[in-house]
SESE-105148 format. One line per 3 residues: number of its first residue (from 1); for each residue y, x, z of N, C-alpha, C, O. Coordinates in steps of 0.05 Angstrom, whole numbers. Atoms other than C-alpha are relative to their C-alpha. Example, Ala and Ser with C-alpha at 12.3 -4.5 7.8 and 13.67 -1.06 7.14 Angstrom:
<sebas>
1) -24/18/0/-90/246/156/24/18/0/24/39/13 ~ -24/-16/-1/-21/273/143/22/-15/14/44/-5/18 $
</sebas>
This chain:
<sebas>
1) -15/-16/19/1255/-431/2208/26/-13/-7/28/-37/-8 ~ -27/10/7/1327/-437/2187/0/-9/-29/-20/-8/-43 ~ -4/10/28/1354/-465/2123/-1/23/-19/10/44/-14 $
4) 3/-21/20/1336/-426/2061/28/7/-12/45/-10/-15 ~ -26/-8/11/1394/-385/2032/6/-15/-26/-12/-20/-42 ~ -8/15/24/1433/-423/1979/2/19/-24/15/40/-23 $
7) -3/-15/25/1425/-396/1908/22/-12/-16/21/-35/-25 ~ -23/10/14/1491/-401/1874/-6/-4/-30/-22/11/-42 ~ 2/6/28/1495/-431/1805/28/-2/-11/40/-23/-12 $
10) -28/-1/9/1561/-409/1777/3/-9/-29/-15/-5/-45 ~ -7/8/27/1593/-439/1716/12/23/-16/10/46/-8 ~ -12/-20/17/1629/-403/1661/26/11/12/40/-2/27 $
13) -25/-12/-8/1686/-356/1673/23/-13/-15/22/-19/-39 ~ -25/11/12/1755/-386/1661/23/18/8/24/29/30 ~ -24/-17/-5/1821/-349/1657/19/-16/18/27/-38/12 $
16) -19/12/-19/1865/-364/1717/27/14/-1/47/2/5 ~ -25/-15/4/1916/-310/1704/-2/15/-27/-19/33/-29 ~ 2/-12/27/1928/-290/1631/8/30/2/28/36/14 $
19) -8/-28/1/1929/-214/1619/24/2/-19/27/-14/-37 ~ -23/-6/18/1992/-186/1587/-5/28/-12/-26/40/-7 ~ 2/-27/12/2004/-122/1548/-4/21/21/-19/40/17 $
22) 0/-21/-20/2013/-83/1612/-13/-8/26/-20/9/42 ~ 11/9/-26/1984/-126/1669/-28/-12/-4/-33/-26/-24 ~ 27/11/1/1912/-144/1683/1/-30/5/20/-40/18 $
25) 3/28/-6/1890/-217/1685/-22/-5/19/-35/14/29 ~ 21/8/-19/1842/-255/1729/-17/-22/-12/-5/-41/-23 ~ 19/22/7/1780/-297/1712/-14/-10/25/-19/6/43 $
28) 13/13/-24/1747/-345/1761/-24/-17/-10/-22/-29/-31 ~ 21/19/5/1681/-381/1762/-8/-13/27/-6/0/48 ~ 5/15/-25/1657/-433/1812/-29/-10/0/-42/-15/-20 $
31) 27/12/-4/1591/-457/1841/4/-29/9/26/-36/19 ~ -2/28/-8/1577/-530/1854/5/-3/30/15/-24/39 ~ -4/1/-29/1578/-514/1928/29/5/8/36/1/32 $
34) -28/-4/-7/1651/-497/1924/8/30/1/32/37/2 ~ -7/-29/-2/1646/-421/1928/9/10/-28/-1/1/-49 ~ -11/-10/25/1684/-382/1875/-2/31/0/-4/44/21 $
37) -1/-29/4/1682/-311/1846/23/5/-19/30/-11/-37 ~ -21/-8/19/1738/-275/1812/-5/29/-10/-19/44/3 ~ 2/-27/11/1742/-213/1768/25/5/-17/38/-13/-27 $
40) -24/-8/15/1797/-174/1734/-6/2/-29/-29/8/-37 ~ 2/-2/29/1809/-176/1660/19/23/-8/42/23/1 ~ -18/-22/7/1837/-112/1628/26/-10/-14/26/-30/-27 $
43) -25/5/14/1909/-112/1604/-5/3/-30/-23/18/-39 ~ 5/1/29/1914/-125/1529/9/26/-14/-3/33/-34 ~ -12/-23/14/1954/-62/1512/18/-10/-22/16/-33/-32 $
46) -19/8/21/2010/-64/1462/-12/0/-27/-30/16/-34 ~ 9/2/28/1998/-85/1390/24/9/-17/41/-8/-24 ~ -24/-11/13/2047/-39/1354/0/-7/-30/-20/-5/-44 $
49) -5/5/29/2075/-57/1286/28/10/-6/48/-3/0 ~ -26/-11/7/2131/-12/1261/16/7/24/41/8/23 ~ -14/-8/-24/2148/10/1331/7/-22/19/18/-17/40 $
52) -5/22/-18/2153/-60/1361/-27/-14/6/-44/-17/-12 ~ 24/14/-7/2099/-97/1399/1/-29/-10/21/-42/-7 ~ 1/28/10/2077/-163/1367/-3/-20/22/-1/-44/17 $
55) 5/19/-22/2062/-193/1435/22/-1/21/25/-21/36 ~ -21/-1/-20/2121/-172/1478/24/14/-12/24/20/-36 ~ -25/-11/11/2190/-142/1471/1/31/2/22/43/0 $
58) 0/-30/-3/2168/-69/1482/5/13/-27/-3/3/-48 ~ -5/-16/24/2190/-17/1432/-9/29/5/-7/39/27 ~ 8/-28/-2/2162/52/1418/23/18/-9/38/11/-27 $
61) -19/-20/8/2206/112/1415/-14/22/-16/-36/31/-8 ~ 12/-22/16/2192/163/1361/11/26/10/35/29/14 ~ -10/-26/-8/2195/235/1383/12/16/-24/24/37/-20 $
64) -8/-15/24/2213/254/1311/24/-14/-13/24/-38/-18 ~ -24/11/12/2281/244/1280/-4/-9/-29/11/-24/-39 ~ 5/7/28/2250/238/1211/-23/-21/-2/-34/-25/-24 $
67) 20/22/0/2201/182/1231/14/-25/12/12/-30/36 ~ -15/23/-11/2245/119/1237/-18/-24/5/-37/-29/-9 ~ 14/25/-5/2221/54/1267/2/-18/-25/23/-18/-38 $
70) 1/17/23/2201/5/1213/-11/13/-25/-17/0/-45 ~ 12/-14/23/2176/59/1165/-30/-6/-1/-42/-12/19 ~ 28/8/3/2107/46/1136/-19/19/16/-41/11/22 $
73) 17/-19/-13/2081/108/1171/6/4/30/-6/21/43 ~ -8/-3/-28/2113/99/1240/-24/-2/19/-29/17/34 ~ 23/4/-18/2051/71/1276/-21/22/-5/-33/32/14 $
76) 21/-20/7/2005/120/1239/8/27/12/-10/41/22 ~ -8/-26/-10/2046/181/1259/-3/1/30/-14/21/41 ~ 2/0/-29/2050/162/1332/-30/-1/9/-37/12/29 $
79) 29/0/-6/1974/146/1332/-11/28/-5/-26/38/12 ~ 11/-26/7/1959/213/1298/8/21/22/-9/38/29 ~ -9/-19/-21/2000/252/1350/-14/-6/26/-23/12/40 $
82) 13/8/-25/1971/212/1408/-30/8/1/-40/14/22 ~ 28/-6/1/1900/224/1384/-6/30/-5/-29/38/-7 ~ 5/-28/4/1910/298/1372/-8/7/-29/-18/28/-34 $
85) 7/-5/28/1900/291/1297/19/21/-12/11/38/-28 ~ -20/-19/9/1964/329/1283/24/0/18/28/-20/33 ~ -26/-1/-14/2030/350/1314/22/0/-20/17/-1/-44 $
88) -22/-3/18/2098/353/1285/3/29/-10/-11/46/0 ~ -5/-27/9/2124/413/1247/17/15/21/16/39/21 ~ -12/-10/-25/2167/423/1309/3/-23/19/-7/-45/13 $
91) 0/20/-20/2184/383/1370/15/-26/-8/12/-47/4 ~ -16/24/8/2232/335/1334/-4/-7/-30/10/-26/-39 ~ 5/6/28/2206/335/1262/-29/-2/-7/-46/14/2 $
94) 27/3/9/2143/309/1231/-4/9/-29/-26/16/-38 ~ 0/-7/29/2161/325/1158/-18/-18/-16/-38/-9/-28 ~ 18/19/13/2130/261/1130/-3/4/-30/-23/-3/-42 $
97) 1/-1/30/2147/277/1057/-11/27/-10/-13/31/-34 ~ 11/-25/8/2117/347/1057/-29/-3/-10/-45/-17/3 ~ 26/3/12/2055/354/1013/-21/12/19/-17/31/34 $
100) 22/-9/-16/1988/362/1048/-20/16/-17/-25/10/-40 ~ 20/-16/13/1938/416/1030/-28/-10/7/-32/-26/25 ~ 28/7/-5/1863/408/1026/-9/9/28/-24/-5/41 $
103) 7/-10/-27/1856/450/1089/11/-18/22/-3/-24/41 ~ -12/18/-20/1904/404/1127/-15/-27/0/-20/-38/22 ~ 12/27/1/1871/340/1103/-28/0/13/-33/-18/29 $
106) 26/0/-13/1800/359/1123/2/6/30/-14/-4/46 ~ -4/-4/-29/1827/384/1190/9/-25/14/-1/-31/36 ~ -8/26/-12/1862/318/1203/-24/-18/2/-28/-32/23 $
109) 24/18/0/1798/281/1184/-20/9/21/-32/-8/35 ~ 18/-11/-20/1756/327/1228/9/-7/28/-7/-16/45 ~ -10/7/-27/1801/316/1288/-2/-30/6/-8/-38/28 $
112) 1/29/-4/1804/241/1277/-29/-9/5/-34/-30/17 ~ 28/6/-4/1727/243/1277/-10/11/26/-34/10/32 ~ 8/-11/-26/1726/277/1346/-5/29/0/-16/40/19 $
115) 4/-29/2/1726/350/1323/-29/8/5/-34/26/22 ~ 28/-7/-5/1650/354/1318/-6/29/-7/5/40/-27 ~ 8/-28/4/1620/423/1322/-18/1/-25/-39/-12/-25 $
118) 18/-2/23/1590/442/1254/-26/12/8/-27/31/25 ~ 26/-11/-6/1516/455/1257/-6/25/-16/-21/43/-6 ~ 5/-23/17/1516/505/1201/17/24/7/40/21/16 $
121) -16/-25/-3/1539/577/1207/4/13/-27/16/35/-29 ~ -2/-11/27/1534/588/1133/26/-10/-13/30/-34/-17 ~ -25/7/14/1602/589/1099/-1/9/-29/-2/33/-35 $
124) 3/-7/29/1596/585/1023/26/8/-13/26/17/-36 ~ -26/-3/13/1671/593/1011/13/27/6/17/33/29 ~ -13/-26/-5/1703/661/1001/29/-3/8/41/16/18 $
127) -28/3/-8/1772/631/1013/4/-15/26/26/-25/32 ~ -1/12/-27/1755/601/1081/-8/21/20/-32/27/23 ~ 5/-22/-18/1762/655/1133/-5/-10/29/8/-28/38 $
130) 5/6/-28/1732/651/1203/25/5/16/38/26/12 ~ -25/-3/-16/1788/641/1253/23/-17/-10/43/-21/4 ~ -21/17/10/1831/598/1207/-2/-27/13/-23/-35/22 $
133) -1/26/-14/1853/531/1236/-19/-20/-13/-28/-39/1 ~ 17/20/14/1811/494/1184/-29/9/-3/-45/-5/-16 ~ 26/-11/5/1748/537/1188/-22/-20/8/-40/-26/-8 $
136) 21/19/-9/1705/489/1230/1/-26/-15/-19/-38/-20 ~ -3/25/14/1734/429/1195/-13/1/-28/-26/-18/-36 ~ 11/-3/26/1714/455/1127/-31/2/1/-44/-11/-15 $
139) 30/-2/-2/1643/474/1149/-12/-27/7/-32/-35/-4 ~ 10/27/-7/1635/405/1181/1/-18/-25/-18/-33/-30 ~ -3/17/23/1661/371/1118/-20/7/-22/-31/-11/-35 $
142) 19/-9/20/1616/413/1074/-28/-10/7/-43/-20/-10 ~ 27/8/-8/1552/400/1114/-3/-30/1/-26/-40/0 ~ 2/29/-2/1569/326/1120/2/-13/-27/1/-38/-29 $
145) -1/11/27/1575/318/1045/27/-13/-6/29/-28/-25 ~ -26/12/4/1649/300/1050/14/14/-23/29/2/-38 ~ -11/-15/23/1668/355/1001/-19/23/-7/-32/34/10 $
148) 16/-23/10/1632/407/959/17/24/-8/7/44/-17 ~ -18/-21/8/1693/449/947/9/-3/-29/0/-21/-44 ~ -9/1/27/1729/463/882/-22/11/-19/-24/2/-42 $
151) 24/-10/14/1668/503/859/-19/11/21/-14/7/45 ~ 20/-8/-19/1608/535/892/10/19/21/-1/20/43 ~ -9/-20/-19/1648/590/926/29/-2/8/39/15/23 $
154) -28/4/-7/1719/563/932/5/-28/10/-3/-48/-3 ~ -8/26/-10/1746/507/975/28/-7/-8/34/-31/-11 ~ -28/6/8/1819/514/956/16/-11/24/29/-32/21 $
157) -13/11/-24/1847/505/1027/30/-3/-3/42/-20/10 ~ -29/1/2/1918/517/1005/10/-16/-24/34/-19/-29 ~ -7/17/23/1915/473/943/10/-27/10/-1/-38/30 $
160) -10/26/-8/1955/409/949/-21/-21/-6/-34/-20/-26 ~ 21/20/1/1911/348/960/9/-25/-14/30/-36/-7 ~ -8/24/15/1913/290/911/-9/-25/15/-26/-25/33 $
163) 8/25/-12/1908/217/930/-29/-7/-6/-43/-18/12 ~ 28/4/6/1841/213/895/-18/15/19/-38/5/28 ~ 16/-17/-18/1814/270/937/0/-11/28/-20/-11/42 $
166) -2/9/-27/1840/242/1002/-17/-25/5/-32/-26/25 ~ 16/25/-5/1809/172/994/-30/6/-3/-46/-7/9 ~ 29/-7/3/1744/205/971/-10/13/25/-32/7/34 $
169) 7/-12/-25/1742/249/1033/-5/-22/21/-25/-22/35 ~ 1/22/-20/1755/187/1076/-25/-17/-4/-40/-24/15 ~ 23/17/7/1703/145/1040/-26/13/7/-44/1/19 $
172) 25/-14/-7/1649/198/1047/-3/3/30/-26/2/40 ~ 2/-3/-29/1666/209/1120/-9/-26/13/-20/-26/35 ~ 9/26/-10/1653/134/1130/-28/-7/-8/-38/-29/-2 $
175) 27/5/9/1584/141/1099/-3/-10/-28/-24/-21/-35 ~ -1/9/28/1603/124/1027/-9/-29/-2/-28/-36/-17 ~ 9/28/0/1599/48/1039/3/-12/-28/19/-4/-44 $
178) -1/13/27/1586/3/980/26/-13/-5/39/-24/13 ~ -25/13/9/1646/-22/942/-3/-8/-29/-18/5/-44 ~ 2/10/28/1654/-61/878/22/12/-17/44/2/-18 $
181) -20/-14/16/1689/-13/832/9/-16/-24/30/-11/-35 ~ -8/17/23/1690/-66/778/24/-17/6/37/-27/-13 ~ -24/15/-8/1744/-101/818/26/16/-3/48/5/-1 $
184) -24/-18/1/1791/-41/811/13/-3/-27/0/1/-48 ~ -15/5/25/1844/-55/759/21/20/-5/38/17/-23 ~ -20/-20/4/1886/7/765/-4/13/-28/-27/20/-35 $
187) 2/-11/27/1901/35/696/-8/29/-1/-17/39/-21 ~ 7/-29/0/1890/107/718/-26/6/15/-32/29/20 ~ 26/-4/-13/1823/96/752/-22/-5/-20/-27/-28/-27 $
190) 20/3/21/1768/109/702/-27/-6/12/-35/5/33 ~ 27/7/-9/1699/77/711/-18/25/0/-19/40/-20 ~ 18/-23/-3/1649/129/736/13/25/10/-1/45/14 $
193) -14/-24/-11/1702/178/761/-10/4/28/-19/-14/42 ~ 10/-7/-26/1683/214/825/13/-17/22/2/-21/44 ~ -16/14/-20/1736/174/862/0/-31/-4/12/-45/12 $
196) -3/28/6/1725/104/832/-11/-18/22/2/-38/30 ~ 11/16/-23/1680/77/888/17/3/25/21/-16/40 ~ -17/-5/-23/1725/109/940/25/-16/-2/34/-28/18 $
199) -24/16/4/1786/76/911/-5/-30/5/10/-44/18 ~ 7/28/-4/1751/9/909/-4/-7/30/6/-27/39 ~ 4/3/-29/1730/17/982/27/0/14/32/-16/32 $
202) -26/-2/-13/1801/37/1002/16/-25/-4/30/-34/14 ~ -15/24/5/1831/-24/969/-12/-24/15/2/-39/27 ~ 14/21/-14/1778/-71/998/6/0/29/7/-22/42 $
205) -4/-3/-29/1791/-45/1068/29/4/9/34/11/32 ~ -28/-1/-8/1866/-44/1066/11/28/6/31/31/19 ~ -9/-28/-5/1871/32/1068/24/6/-18/43/20/-9 $
208) -23/-4/18/1918/32/1008/-2/-21/-22/-24/-30/-29 ~ 0/20/22/1939/-16/953/11/12/-26/18/-3/-44 ~ -10/-13/24/1961/35/902/30/4/1/43/2/22 $
211) -28/-8/2/2030/54/878/19/-24/-5/43/-21/-4 ~ -17/23/4/2054/-17/864/8/-4/-29/23/-23/-35 ~ -7/2/28/2061/-5/789/-24/-3/-18/-22/2/-42 $
214) 24/3/16/1990/-19/767/-17/25/0/-39/25/-12 ~ 15/-25/-1/1967/52/781/-8/6/29/5/-4/48 ~ 7/-10/-27/1932/84/840/14/26/6/18/33/29 $
217) -13/-26/-4/1966/151/829/-21/21/7/-17/36/26 ~ 23/-17/-8/1900/189/829/8/30/2/-2/44/19 ~ -8/-28/0/1933/256/814/25/6/15/34/29/16 $
220) -23/-4/-16/1993/245/857/-7/16/26/-28/12/37 ~ 4/-16/-24/2000/294/915/5/-17/25/26/-30/27 ~ -3/15/-25/1990/262/983/18/15/20/13/39/25 $
223) -17/-13/-20/2044/277/1033/-11/-7/28/-29/-23/32 ~ 10/3/-27/2036/279/1109/1/-29/9/-17/-38/24 ~ -2/28/-8/2059/208/1118/-22/-16/-11/-34/-33/3 $
226) 21/15/12/2009/181/1069/-27/6/11/-44/-11/16 ~ 26/-8/-10/1951/221/1096/-6/-12/28/-27/-24/32 ~ 5/12/-26/1960/199/1168/-1/-30/-1/-15/-43/15 $
229) 2/29/3/1971/127/1145/-27/-8/-10/-39/-27/0 ~ 28/5/9/1905/128/1106/-19/3/23/-36/-15/27 ~ 18/-5/-22/1870/157/1167/2/-23/21/-18/-33/31 $
232) -5/21/-20/1902/106/1214/-12/-27/-9/-25/-40/8 ~ 11/26/9/1883/46/1171/-30/0/-2/-43/-21/1 ~ 29/-2/3/1812/71/1161/-15/4/27/-38/-4/30 $
235) 15/-10/-23/1796/98/1230/11/-9/27/-3/-7/47 ~ -11/7/-26/1842/72/1284/-12/-26/11/-5/-35/33 $
</sebas>
């Protein structure tokens, strides 16, 4: 009989060619017998911050004349468009400062969650019509416990959405994770309010740090830039 086949005993993988933002890398491992194996390592992808990559000199171009590089919402807007969360108001405008309605916010959240098909066919809201762009999003949000509406029969899809409502929708969509509301020091966030735990979670997770003046701005109307930024920080 011939010599038994050699069973290789390879060591750990080591990087022999570092991956870059756009190019794959290579890892190699060796056996004591001298034989080697190689495998590809995925490219890193760009790490965007304000339209510039933190790892290389690449820059993103904004398709919107009203979304300048360096703005706090630049990365969030481009992410939202790329993920199909929202489009611009036209091909060259995003309208970042335009107020968001409740119908728009739950639709953005629904799309960011993968546009899940609602299981229920029961629509409790007289102001949510089948065929409207937000119909499935509202039913999904309702059955998921993300919102109960303004009352038992009204969702208020065209009502402007407050900052308190937006972070509460987001928090509930994440499963209402525990947060220490006692750490919240905003002067306009009352203990026990429907949004207090949501605000605490949002601050703990870097979703928002408030208005910068000691308040959270609970009743302030969320504009398109703020909504997509909240979504981006919570879900991207």
